[in-house]
N, C-alpha and C positions, 0 to 999 in steps of 0.2 A: 554262397553258404558253404560251410565246412563239410566235406564229404563224409566226415565221421558222424555227423548229426543224422538222426533217424529219418528215413523216407516216410512221407505221410500218407501215401496212397493206401496203405493197409488199414488206416483208421486210427482212432485215438489210442487204442491199446498199444500200438507201436511206439507212441510217444512216451509212454510211461517207463520205458527202459532208461530214460534220462532222469528219472525221479531221484531227488536227493533224500537221503534218510532224514526223517523228521522224528521228534520225540515219540517213542512208542512204535517206530517202524515206518515203512513207506506210507501207510495210511494213518492219519491222526485226526483229531477233532479240533475245530476252531470256532470261536464265537462268530455268529452270523454277522454281527455288527462290525467285525474287524475286516470283512471281505468287501473290497470295492469293486465296481463294475469293470468290464473289459472294454477299453476304448476302441478296440478293433473289432467289435461285434458287428458282423455284417447284417444280421437280422434286425430289422427295424420294427416289424409288426409281430405281435404275439397273440395267438387266438385266445380270446377271453374264456371260452367254454373249456378249451383244453387246459388252461391254467387253473380254472376252478376245479376240474376233475383231478388234476395232479395235486393241488393243494389238499383236497379231501383225502387222497391217498397218503400224502406225506403226514397229514395230521394223525392218521390212523397207524401207519406203519413206519413213519420216519423216512429219511432219505436213504434209500437202499444202495444207490450207486454213488461213490465219492465224487465230489467236485474236483477240478484240477485248478490249483492256485499257485502263485509265486509270491515271494516276499516283495513288498513295495513300501518304502518309507517305514512308518511305524506300524503298518498293517500288512494286508495281503491284497493281491489283485486277482480277480477271477480270470481264468483262461478258458475253461469249458464248463458248462453246466448252468447257464443263466436261468433256464426254466426251473430247474431244481432249486436254485437260490431264491428266485422270486416266490416259488411255492413255499419254501421254508420260512421266508419272511411273513407271507400271508398266514401261514399256519401258526406263527408265533413261536417257532423253535428258537432256542438259545444258541445251540451249536449244531454243526453239520460235519460229516466225515469228509476229509479232503486228501488228495494226493498233493504233496508239496514238491514242486519241481523248480529247477534253476534255468528257466527258458529266457532267451534274449527276446527283443522286440519282434524279430522276424519269425521266430518259432511261435510266439504268442499269436501273431496274425495268422500263421498257417494253421495252428490248432483250431482257431475259431472257424476258419473256412472248412476244415475237415469235419468238425462236429456238425455244422449246419448242412453241408452238402451231403454227407453220408448218413446222418441220423435224423435231421429235422426237416428235410425236403424244403429247403429255402426256395422262395419263388424266383423265377428266372431273372427278373430285373435286379433283385437284391444280390443274387449270385454274380451277375455281370458287374455291378457296382463294387462288390467286394474284390473281384478279380482285378478290375482297373485300379483300384486304390492300392492293392498289393503290388501290381506291376510298376506303377508310377513310383511307389515308395522305395522299392528294393531293386529296381532296374533289371528284373529278369525278363526273359522272353516268354511268349505264350507256350512254346514247347516245353520250357523248363518248368513252368507252373503246372502244365498238364501232367508232367512226369511226377511232380511232387504229390499231386492230388489223385493220381491214378486215372486221369482222363486223357482222351485223345486231344491233340492240339486243335483239331477241327471243332471239337466240342467247345473248347475255350474260346476259339475265334467266333463261332456262331453266337455264343452268349454275349460276348463283347459287342457284337454287331447290333444287339438290341438297343444299346445306348445311343445309336444314331437315329432311332425312331422318334417321331414327335412325342412330346411330353404326355399328351392325352393317351396315346397308345401305350406308352410305358406304364402310366397309372392304371390303365385297364388290366394289364398283366399283373401289376403289383397288388391290385385289389381282388384278383381272382376272377375278374369278369371275362378275361381271355386267357387261354392256355399258351404254353410255349409253342405248340403247334400252330395256333392262330397267328402268333407273333412272327414266326418264321415265314409264313405265307405273305403277311403284310409287308415284311421286310424286303421281299422280292419285288415289290412294286416301287418304281422309281419316284413317282410324284408324291411329295409329302401330303398335299391336300387330299389326294385319293386315298392315301394311307389312313388318314383321319376318318374319311367317309366310310371306308371299309370297316374300320374299328367300330364306329357307331352302329353301322348296319348289323355287324356280327353280334354286338351286345344286345341291341333292341330286338333282333329277330332270333336270338338264341341259335345262331348258326353252329353246326358241327364244323370241325376242321375240314372235312371233305366238302361240305356245302360251300364254305368260304373259298376253298381251292377252285371249285367250279365257277364261282363268280369271277375270280381273278382270271381264269382261263378264258372265260367269255369276253372279258375286257380285252385281253390280248388278241383274241380272234377278230374282234371288231376293229381294233387298231390295225391289224395286218390287212384286213379287207378294205381299209380306208373309209369305213362307214360305221354305222351303228348296228350292233348285233340285234337280231329280232328279240323282242322281249321274251324272256323265259316264262314258262307257265309257273305261276306263283302258287305255292302251297299255302294253306291257311297258316297265319302267323301265330305261333304259340308264345304267349307272354312269358318273359323271363321272370325270375324271382325279383330281379332289380326293378322291373316295371311294375310288378304287383306290389312291391314295397312302396313305390312312389304313389300308387293309387291309394293304398291304405293310409299313407301319411296325409294325403290331400283330403280323404274322407274324414279323418279324425279332426283335421284343422277346420274344415268347412261344415262338418256335420250334415252333409248331403251326399247323394250318390255321385261318384266321379269315375269316369272311364277313360283310360288312355288307349287310343286306337292307333297302332303303328301301321303305316301304309307302305313306306319305303325308307331308304336311308335319309335321315334328316327331314322326314315328312310324316305327318300324322295329325291327330286331333286329340284335344283334351275336352271331353264332354262333361259338363257340370249340370246336374239335374236340380230342379227345385220344385217344391210342392205348394208353395204359397208366396204371396207378395212379400211377406216378412223374410222368407228364405232368400228371395231375389235381392232385396235391399241389403240384407246382411252379407251376402256373397259379394255384391258390388263394393261395399265398404271394405271388405277384406282384400279385394283385388286392388283397391286404390292405395292401400298402405305402402 
């Protein structure tokens, strides 16, 4: 990339020095319908509650911070500000304020990464996927990407390493069931099957990062001793929001008392209660479907 182009680690504000003057100055207003999506958007999931809150704010106060766009064909392409654009569409706005810039494809990709990493707290797997796509597309090194984003090379490398985890573990991080700290610990385990077991156990038992680290250290101690480590004293298992949600869903579907009892990784019971023969027959029919 040309050395004269702006470094991105300082955030989006540093990008706007390259803005091209538009009618009325660097900031102008464009029809919402004329702005197309950013194909390089690394964020795949948007929180519905946050979008609703932003939509309410936009409906009342308008879009206070301009979007960043570039000319594309007969219209414009979004570079940064997808949440604001979605909120404007939901609020029924006809126009939004924008910065019109003359970015090439690489700068567009970099701007999307900057906005999400520095402003929207992208989940770790989405960051890693965005990094990999960028590196594959433009042929830069991890060190060069880190310099552009204001990150250490080791941070970039650690995130990219998450993409070697089994899909189930990646999905748990993507869905917010596991944190980056959990994923780093699981990544340090060589056996993919054990990685999946640890993932499931951490989700079902609501392990903290520290608790998961203790489980992995116990595994290693047992392997080093050539035997099985003595069973650790088990604390009462606190049900996670995920497990409680499954219970509620089953109760609503079956209209009877349902309890999920977690005993260990990949082990437990689903207890379905019934108060009459009619309940029993109805539950059997539901389970046979």
